[in-house]
N, C-alpha and C positions, 0 to 999 in steps of 0.2 A: 617510666614518666618522661614526661616528653625535653629533652633538652631546650635549655637557654636558648633563645637564638641574640644576635646578639651584632648587632648592626655597624659599620666603620664609614669611613669618610668617602669610600667608592658612592659608600650610599643607593645601590643596587633598591630599586625598588620596591621586588620582593622580598630582598630581606631585611630590608625598614617595615613592610607592611605587616612583615611574620613577625617583625619583633613589638611593634604593634599591638598585632593581634595577640599577642600572649602576658603584655602589662594592662589586660584595655581592664581589666574588672577592677582592678586596684588602684588605675590610673588616676583618679581624681586624689582619690584617698594623700597617697601618697605625694600628686604636690602639694597638697595643703600643707606634709607633715613638712616636703623640703622649703617652700617657701615661705615658714610658717605665720601659716593663714593671706600672705598677700598674693596667692593667684588667683584669692576674690576681689580684688580689689584690684586687682590689673584687670581683671573682667567688666568691671563694674569703670572702669575708664575709658575701656574698648565700646564699653555698648554705646556713652555719654559722646566719645566719637565718632561713632557714625549715626548718631540721630536719627533711629528708625521710625519712619511712620509707620503712620494705621495704611494699606493701599501698596505699599513697598514694596517690591519683591527683590529680598535679601541674600546674596551667598556668601557663604560660612566656610569656608574650604580649609579643609582639615580640620576640623568639627569633631573631631578626635571624638568625646559621649556626648556629646550636644550641653555643654554645659553654657556654651557661649551664646548657641543657637538658642536656644531656651529663654534665654534673658533676653536677644533680637527679638521672638517670636513675643515674647507681653511685651510689646508695643504694641500691634498689631498685625506689623509687617507678616506680608508670607518668608517663611523661610525659608532656605534650602542647606540644610548641613549637608555637607562633601568630604567626605576620606577615603585614602586609597585602603584603610583598613576593614576590613568587611567582619573582623572582631569588635574593633573600637565602633563600626553604627550598629552593629546588630548592640550590642552595650549603651548606644545608645538610645538609641529604639526602644528597649528595656526600661527604659528611666523616664522617656521623656516623647514615645511615639503616641502618648493620648493626644496632645498637644495637635489641635485638627487643622493651625496655621504653617507645621513645621511637616517637610519628608527630608529623606533621605537619600543619597543618589552615593555609588562609588564610583569616586571617579580623579583621573592622575591628574596634577597639576598640568603635567605639561601638552597636556592634549586631551581638555574638556569640554565635558557630553554637552555641551550647551548652545544657544544661534547666536549669533553676534549682536551685540544692543541689547542683551537678555535683563541684567539686571541694574535694579537705577542705585546700587552700592553692593562693593561684595569687599572681603575682610577676611585677612588670616591670621591664627593667633597661633604663634611654635612650630612652627609648619617651612615655612617659607625656606627657615633650612635642614631639614633633613631634605628636600628637592635636590636632584639630582643635575639638573640644569637649571636654579633659580630663576637665571635671565626668562626663560621662557616661559614661566610660572605668570612671572610679576606684566608679558606678552600677550596673557592669555588673556589673563583678568582685566587686561584694558580690553581685549576682543569684544568681553563680554559683559564687558560695563555700555550701557546709553552713555550717546555726549550728555555733558554736564553731571554726569555721576559722578561715586566719590569712590574712594579706596583707603581702610587702614588697615596697619598691618603690624600686627604686633607683637615683637623683636628679643628674644636676651641681646644683646647689643653690649657697648663697652663703655664701663665707667668711668668716665674724667678723669675724675680723682685717682693719681695713683698711688696713694697711700688706698684707699677703698677698693683699687681692682684689684693691689696683690693680699686684699683681704678677701673679697669675693675666688680669684682664681684659688686658694690656699680650702677656699670652701670646699671648690666646685672639684677637688680635686682629692682631697683627702679628707673631708665630712658625705658629701653627697650620700658617694656610694654604702657608705655603712649606712645612713639614714635610710636607705632601701631598700637594708636588707634587711634593720626591724620593721621595718614597713610590711617587707614578707613580698614585695613583688624580683621584677627579676633585677640582680643587683648591675649586672653584665649591659645593662640597657641604661642603666644613670650613667655608665662608664662612659659609652658612648657619644652621653649626653654635652658631657663636661666637654670632650675631643670634639665637639659640633658648635659646643659654643667656642673654644679657644681658636676657633678652626673659621670662626666667621668674621663677617668684616665690620667695620666698624660703623658708628650710624649714617656719619655722612656719605661712607662711601651705598650703603646701601641707597639712599636716595638720589645717588648718581646714577645707580640702575636703570630708577625709576624712572627718571628722567626719560634715560637713552631708550627706553620704552614707548614713549608717548606721552608719560602723567604728566600735569603740568603743576604749579602752584604747591608743587613738595613739601611739604616741614615736618621736622619730624621732635617732638618732646618725648623728656625723658621719666621713665617711672624707677620711683626708689633709688638713687642715686644713680641710674642710669645702666643699670641689672635686667632692665627692660624699655623698649623706646617705643612708642605711638610712631610711626608714620605718614600722614597724612595727602591725598593728593586725591585729584580734579579730570577726566577727562575730557581733553578740551572739548568746543564743542563747535562743529564748521562755520567759521563762516561760508558766507554768498559766493561770493569770489570763488571759493574751495572747492564749495557744491556745486559753482556749474563746470569750474575746471574738470572734473569727479562723471558727472553728466556727458558731459562731451565726447 
């Protein structure tokens, strides 16, 4: 029997990828159970925030089993589901590979295999937290986005209310691993999930990272009392003067 693969806060890409390979088959089911169905609501909110349009090219990074990618593709946009876990991508292809406007690419968030200014919109749900160098990933997402294009990052976050935050921390530490065992997946992976959430910066710091990378109009909105937060921004359009300077 294959031993459970458990990542740690060092976030070695091979260990993290291997961990997700092992939980791929039951990933969506476990997420639904442990979030009491809120994962579907968060996915719908993310899709609305991205506002995909027919004919657009959209990158869904850390796509996992491509549930979010399929939601985006329903608009008629051409969607690339990218992930560094071949196991998750394989499960995504099994479920959604029939969609003609959805493609799958194995990709490292810190070194994306795409050209500059390639996508009208980029998005990443619950994946930035698992990247070894998240600031580098944010910069890579900026690089592959067209000027004027948009980004939406949906990530676990810090509930503003101290009372609710205490309950949430207790749930993550004590209840979530037990739920994972009942759901029949790698419980050790969900212990890592709790650690990574606890170690992750709050909404304001992530927004600051995005501004530092070069994104503009950065804003965030809390969902479910701040359990997760939607961060939105736009890639600046070069002014005529800056374009002239670049060509000089």
